VMD Tcl script that draws the C-alpha trace (Angstrom):
set ca {
  {3.61 151.01 7.31}
  {5.13 148.48 4.92}
  {6.74 146.69 7.88}
  {3.36 146.46 9.65}
  {1.72 144.96 6.54}
  {4.54 142.45 6.17}
  {4.22 141.35 9.80}
  {0.46 140.97 9.41}
  {0.90 138.75 6.32}
  {3.51 136.65 8.11}
  {1.18 136.09 11.08}
  {-1.69 135.13 8.75}
  {0.50 132.62 6.88}
  {1.68 130.99 10.12}
  {-1.92 130.65 11.35}
  {-2.98 129.17 8.02}
  {-0.18 126.58 8.05}
  {-1.04 125.62 11.61}
  {-4.67 125.18 10.66}
  {-3.69 122.93 7.71}
  {-1.32 120.72 9.70}
  {-3.61 119.97 12.63}
  {-6.06 117.65 10.83}
  {-3.18 115.71 9.22}
  {-1.57 115.12 12.62}
  {-4.94 114.16 14.11}
  {-5.50 111.66 11.31}
  {-2.11 110.07 11.88}
  {-2.80 109.75 15.60}
  {-6.25 108.30 15.00}
  {-4.92 105.85 12.41}
  {-2.23 104.66 14.79}
  {-4.75 104.20 17.56}
  {-7.09 102.26 15.26}
  {-4.22 100.11 13.98}
  {-3.05 99.28 17.50}
  {-6.61 98.47 18.53}
  {-7.01 96.17 15.54}
  {-3.77 94.39 16.34}
  {-5.01 93.69 19.86}
  {-8.10 91.99 18.39}
  {-6.24 89.72 15.99}
  {-3.49 87.17 16.24}
  {-1.74 84.87 13.81}
  {-2.77 81.25 14.45}
  {-0.57 78.44 13.21}
  {-2.43 75.29 12.14}
  {-0.67 71.96 12.64}
  {-2.29 69.00 10.80}
  {-0.70 65.88 12.27}
  {-1.43 62.18 12.47}
  {-1.12 62.09 16.24}
  {-2.09 58.43 16.53}
  {-0.19 56.52 13.89}
  {-2.51 53.94 12.39}
  {-1.06 51.07 10.42}
  {-2.36 47.87 8.93}
  {-0.43 44.70 8.38}
  {0.84 44.45 4.82}
  {0.61 41.13 3.05}
  {4.06 39.62 3.18}
  {6.06 38.82 0.09}
  {4.13 41.05 -2.30}
  {6.10 42.35 -5.25}
  {5.28 45.79 -6.67}
  {3.95 45.16 -10.17}
  {1.93 48.09 -11.56}
  {-0.84 47.17 -13.99}
  {-1.35 50.65 -15.42}
  {0.88 53.51 -16.43}
  {2.82 54.62 -13.39}
  {4.97 57.67 -12.74}
  {8.57 56.84 -12.02}
  {11.45 59.10 -11.15}
  {9.15 61.83 -9.81}
  {8.95 63.06 -6.25}
  {5.69 62.19 -4.54}
  {3.97 65.22 -3.06}
  {2.16 65.62 0.24}
  {-0.63 68.21 0.01}
  {-2.41 70.06 2.79}
  {-5.79 71.47 1.72}
  {-7.40 73.72 4.36}
  {-10.75 75.48 4.69}
  {-11.38 78.00 7.48}
  {-14.83 79.26 8.50}
  {-15.62 82.17 10.83}
  {-18.50 82.87 13.22}
  {-18.90 86.29 14.85}
  {-20.48 86.72 18.33}
  {-23.82 87.87 16.92}
  {-24.05 85.10 14.32}
  {-25.46 81.58 14.62}
  {-23.73 79.95 11.66}
  {-20.27 79.90 10.17}
  {-19.39 81.71 6.97}
  {-16.49 81.12 4.61}
  {-13.33 82.91 5.68}
  {-10.25 81.50 3.92}
  {-8.85 78.53 2.02}
  {-5.43 77.40 0.87}
  {-3.38 74.62 -0.72}
  {0.02 73.87 0.80}
  {2.94 71.47 0.54}
  {4.89 73.27 3.27}
  {3.12 72.65 6.58}
  {5.07 75.43 8.31}
  {3.29 77.98 6.09}
  {-0.20 77.10 7.33}
  {-0.87 80.22 9.40}
  {-3.74 82.71 9.34}
  {-4.75 85.92 11.13}
  {-7.89 85.43 13.25}
  {-10.01 87.76 15.36}
  {-9.91 86.82 19.05}
  {-13.56 87.78 19.48}
  {-14.75 85.24 16.89}
  {-14.93 81.44 16.69}
  {-13.51 79.39 13.84}
  {-14.08 76.04 12.20}
  {-11.15 74.43 10.38}
  {-11.13 71.38 8.12}
  {-8.10 69.82 6.52}
  {-7.44 67.09 3.98}
  {-3.96 65.63 3.62}
  {-3.23 63.83 0.36}
  {-0.10 61.71 0.12}
  {0.58 60.62 -3.44}
  {1.20 56.90 -3.90}
  {0.99 54.87 -7.10}
  {-1.12 57.75 -8.46}
  {-0.42 61.48 -8.66}
  {-2.83 64.41 -8.51}
  {-3.47 65.84 -11.98}
  {-1.89 69.22 -12.71}
  {-3.35 71.25 -15.57}
  {-2.00 74.67 -16.59}
  {-0.43 75.13 -13.16}
  {-3.63 74.23 -11.30}
  {-4.51 71.08 -9.37}
  {-7.88 69.47 -9.96}
  {-10.05 67.21 -7.75}
  {-10.03 66.95 -4.79}
  {-8.57 70.48 -4.75}
  {-11.21 72.29 -6.84}
  {-12.50 75.59 -5.46}
  {-15.53 77.74 -6.20}
  {-17.41 76.52 -9.26}
  {-15.09 73.58 -9.86}
  {-12.05 75.69 -10.68}
  {-8.52 74.36 -10.43}
  {-6.43 75.57 -7.49}
  {-2.84 76.81 -7.56}
  {-0.30 75.68 -5.02}
  {0.71 78.92 -3.29}
  {1.51 77.81 0.28}
  {-0.68 80.69 1.47}
  {-4.30 81.39 2.34}
  {-6.83 83.13 0.12}
  {-9.29 85.26 2.10}
  {-12.75 84.74 0.63}
  {-16.35 84.83 1.81}
  {-17.63 83.56 -1.53}
  {-15.75 80.32 -2.24}
  {-13.48 77.67 -0.78}
  {-12.18 74.17 -1.52}
  {-15.42 72.31 -2.17}
  {-14.26 68.74 -2.73}
  {-12.31 67.83 0.40}
  {-14.87 65.28 1.61}
  {-15.78 63.97 -1.84}
  {-14.19 60.86 -3.26}
  {-13.63 62.17 -6.75}
  {-9.92 62.47 -7.51}
  {-8.37 63.41 -10.85}
  {-5.17 61.43 -11.27}
  {-2.17 61.95 -13.52}
  {-3.68 60.30 -16.60}
  {-6.58 62.76 -16.55}
  {-9.20 60.31 -15.28}
  {-11.45 61.21 -12.36}
  {-11.89 58.14 -10.16}
  {-13.51 57.29 -6.82}
  {-10.81 55.08 -5.29}
  {-7.36 56.53 -6.12}
  {-4.17 54.76 -5.08}
  {-3.21 57.52 -2.68}
  {-3.52 58.07 1.07}
  {-6.03 60.60 2.38}
  {-6.22 61.86 5.95}
  {-9.02 64.12 7.16}
  {-9.98 66.08 10.26}
  {-12.15 69.00 11.28}
  {-12.44 71.05 14.45}
  {-15.26 73.35 15.55}
  {-15.57 76.32 17.92}
  {-11.87 77.15 17.97}
  {-11.11 80.39 19.82}
  {-7.85 82.17 18.97}
  {-8.19 84.02 22.28}
  {-7.03 80.91 24.13}
  {-4.05 79.92 21.97}
  {-2.23 80.79 18.78}
  {-1.58 77.14 17.88}
  {-4.21 74.74 16.56}
  {-3.41 71.04 16.17}
  {-5.62 68.81 14.04}
  {-5.59 65.08 14.76}
  {-5.63 63.70 11.22}
  {-7.22 60.27 10.67}
  {-6.59 57.97 7.73}
  {-9.37 57.13 5.29}
  {-7.76 54.17 3.54}
  {-7.92 50.46 2.81}
  {-5.53 48.03 1.14}
  {-5.87 45.48 -1.65}
  {-3.32 42.77 -2.39}
  {-4.08 40.81 -5.56}
  {-2.52 37.45 -6.36}
  {-3.78 36.34 -9.76}
  {-2.72 33.19 -11.58}
  {-2.60 33.57 -15.39}
  {-5.26 31.56 -17.30}
  {-4.46 28.34 -19.13}
  {-5.70 29.95 -22.34}
  {-7.01 33.23 -23.70}
  {-7.17 36.43 -21.65}
  {-8.30 37.02 -18.09}
  {-9.30 40.49 -16.85}
  {-10.07 41.40 -13.25}
  {-11.95 44.69 -12.84}
  {-12.54 46.58 -9.58}
  {-13.23 50.20 -8.53}
  {-12.08 51.64 -11.85}
  {-8.96 49.48 -12.19}
  {-8.19 46.44 -14.30}
  {-5.71 43.56 -14.22}
  {-5.28 41.95 -17.67}
  {-3.43 38.63 -17.93}
  {-2.78 36.07 -20.68}
  {-1.32 32.58 -20.45}
  {2.09 34.11 -21.23}
  {1.86 36.56 -18.32}
  {3.81 35.99 -15.10}
  {2.01 35.49 -11.82}
  {0.45 38.79 -10.76}
  {1.36 39.76 -7.18}
  {0.80 43.38 -6.22}
  {-0.56 45.43 -3.33}
  {-1.56 49.09 -3.03}
  {-3.21 51.50 -0.61}
  {-6.43 53.19 -1.74}
  {-8.51 56.02 -0.29}
  {-12.22 55.60 0.38}
  {-14.83 57.41 -1.70}
  {-16.59 58.47 1.53}
  {-13.66 60.33 3.08}
  {-15.35 61.37 6.34}
  {-16.84 57.98 7.28}
  {-13.64 56.34 6.10}
  {-11.81 57.91 9.05}
  {-14.05 56.18 11.60}
  {-12.90 53.07 13.43}
  {-14.56 49.93 12.14}
  {-15.78 51.51 8.90}
  {-16.37 49.09 6.04}
  {-18.16 49.03 2.70}
  {-18.42 46.79 -0.34}
  {-17.03 47.03 -3.85}
  {-17.76 45.01 -6.98}
  {-15.15 42.55 -8.19}
  {-15.64 41.36 -11.78}
  {-13.83 38.60 -13.63}
  {-13.96 38.20 -17.40}
  {-12.26 35.30 -19.18}
  {-12.06 35.29 -22.98}
  {-11.05 31.80 -24.12}
  {-9.18 30.87 -27.27}
  {-12.39 29.89 -29.06}
  {-13.88 33.33 -28.41}
  {-16.15 32.23 -25.56}
  {-16.45 34.89 -22.85}
  {-17.18 33.83 -19.30}
  {-18.04 36.47 -16.68}
  {-18.57 36.40 -12.95}
  {-19.09 39.08 -10.32}
  {-18.86 39.20 -6.53}
  {-19.00 41.86 -3.84}
  {-15.88 42.26 -1.75}
  {-15.97 43.86 1.70}
  {-13.24 46.44 2.21}
  {-12.40 47.65 5.71}
  {-10.63 50.67 7.09}
  {-6.92 50.01 7.65}
  {-7.25 46.40 6.51}
  {-5.16 44.88 3.73}
  {-7.42 42.41 1.92}
  {-5.58 39.62 0.13}
  {-7.40 38.27 -2.94}
  {-6.22 35.03 -4.57}
  {-7.70 34.39 -8.02}
  {-7.18 31.48 -10.38}
  {-9.24 29.97 -13.20}
  {-9.22 26.63 -14.98}
  {-11.37 25.35 -17.77}
  {-14.55 23.47 -16.84}
  {-13.53 22.84 -13.26}
  {-14.75 24.34 -9.99}
  {-12.78 27.51 -9.57}
  {-11.70 28.99 -6.24}
  {-11.70 32.70 -5.53}
  {-10.28 33.26 -2.05}
  {-10.46 36.51 -0.11}
  {-8.00 36.59 2.75}
  {-8.16 39.65 5.02}
  {-5.50 40.43 7.62}
  {-5.34 43.24 10.16}
  {-2.86 43.10 13.02}
  {-4.26 40.90 15.79}
  {-7.59 40.38 14.03}
  {-8.53 36.86 13.08}
  {-8.25 35.79 9.47}
  {-11.44 35.88 7.43}
  {-11.77 33.63 4.38}
  {-14.39 33.70 1.66}
  {-14.33 31.01 -1.03}
  {-16.00 31.74 -4.36}
  {-16.42 28.58 -6.37}
  {-17.60 28.67 -9.99}
  {-17.31 26.74 -13.23}
  {-16.02 28.60 -16.30}
}
mol new
graphics top color blue
foreach p $ca { graphics top sphere $p radius 0.5 }
foreach p [lrange $ca 0 end-1] q [lrange $ca 1 end] { graphics top cylinder $p $q radius 0.2 }
display resetview
């Protein structure tokens, strides 16, 4: 009798264990099937921001680098890649935020995308020049602010987010190393965007980056007396009669980044001259200067007391003809 009871209990235990194990095995199988199905719907897309058509402008010859404000020396200039990715599902009419990231390693710009969806990608490349991008508490500021104007960390990876992204890529505001936010930094910006990209067709996306820059080459003769100051787009060139001849060129990025990438784009900036003479007299003049995409404008400035003064604007661009503007005034 005891043997029969023992066998009955053994059979019951075996049946109970079998009943417990079955759902666990089913769950594993279902999870594997779901995981495999998900993998078939997604693929890692590598994004390649490149300046496919190298655009150059003719530099003014003989210019000597001569910074007129505090510069950073002995530091490595960085090249940043700021990327926003938007996603549109088959049943949606508009794109929604999907991911954003700040990189210095272009090989790390890769993101998992769903092959059933379409994507929009925009990228801003910033190459530091005479200016550097401001770094505060490990976070970079404009033009790399995200969300509600929050600094962004350099992680060389994407942040998946449907709520925020890098919101200043097409704005001109740039916070440089001295903490100032200016509209025309002495850096090179390149921008591009692509719409309706389908990861179903390819796992590589190349962006043809276009420059949004202009050049200024100032040649300023020191005044015979007092102090001369030339002001333009947030910068100033101060000279006294003891100063050497000022001869310096730099590349600047446009405030309107998107239009600045278009062939033939041009706009105007204010050029102001202020001359404080030895007797305290202050003479001021102002003129608008046309700046053009990929054109190095050469500006010759000299002043003399009580004589017609010549302000010459000499613009050169490859095979383009020379344009001259003479600004005569009496100071």
